[in-house]
C-alpha positions as CSV (number, residue, x, y, z in Angstrom):
1,M,0.0,0.0,0.0
2,R,1.2,3.4,-0.8
3,Y,-0.9,5.8,1.1
4,E,0.6,8.9,2.5
5,I,1.3,8.6,6.3
6,I,1.8,11.6,8.5
7,I,3.8,11.2,11.7
8,Y,3.8,13.6,14.6
9,W,4.5,14.0,18.2
10,S,1.6,14.6,20.5
11,N,2.4,16.2,23.8
12,Q,-1.3,15.4,24.9
13,D,-1.0,11.7,24.4
14,E,2.9,11.6,25.1
15,A,3.3,9.5,21.9
16,F,4.0,9.6,18.1
17,I,0.6,9.6,16.2
18,A,0.5,8.1,12.6
19,E,-2.5,9.3,10.5
20,V,-3.4,7.9,7.0
21,P,-5.4,10.8,5.6
22,E,-6.8,9.0,2.6
23,L,-8.3,6.3,4.9
24,P,-10.7,8.1,7.2
25,G,-10.2,7.1,10.8
26,C,-7.0,5.1,10.1
27,A,-4.4,6.1,12.7
28,A,-2.1,4.5,15.2
29,D,0.4,5.4,17.9
30,G,3.6,4.4,19.4
31,E,6.4,5.3,22.0
32,T,8.7,5.9,18.9
33,Y,8.4,7.0,15.5
34,Q,9.2,3.6,14.2
35,E,6.7,2.0,16.5
36,A,4.0,4.4,15.4
37,L,4.9,3.6,11.7
38,Q,4.8,-0.1,12.3
39,N,1.4,0.1,14.1
40,V,-0.2,2.1,11.4
41,E,1.0,-0.4,8.7
42,V,-1.0,-3.0,10.6
43,I,-4.1,-0.8,11.1
44,M,-4.0,0.2,7.4
45,Q,-4.1,-3.6,6.3
46,E,-6.9,-4.0,8.8
47,W,-8.8,-0.9,7.5
48,V,-8.7,-2.2,3.9
49,E,-9.8,-5.8,4.9
50,T,-12.8,-4.4,6.8
51,A,-13.8,-2.2,3.8
52,Q,-13.7,-5.2,1.5
53,E,-15.8,-7.4,4.1
54,L,-18.2,-4.7,4.2
55,G,-18.4,-3.9,0.5
56,R,-17.1,-0.5,1.0
57,P,-15.0,1.4,-1.6
58,I,-11.2,1.5,-0.9
59,P,-9.7,4.9,-1.9
60,E,-6.8,4.9,-4.4
61,A,-3.5,5.9,-3.2
62,K,-2.8,9.4,-4.2
63,S,1.0,9.4,-5.1
64,R,2.6,12.7,-4.4
65,L,5.8,11.5,-5.6
66,M,7.1,12.2,-9.2
67,F,9.5,9.8,-10.7
68,A,11.6,10.8,-13.8
């Protein structure tokens, strides 16, 4: 999956937060940047599997990278 992931530190939660804007409600946290990334990758897979089971559309990943 090639969805954009935004990772930031939350003082309120005292954790790194990883969000996937293209998958509504898809977010995870972790004590480290790497842990937040690993956790959100699991949640992304679960998000897609749940959408498939419920017959809901799965957004196309919007690549922001340009390759020459």
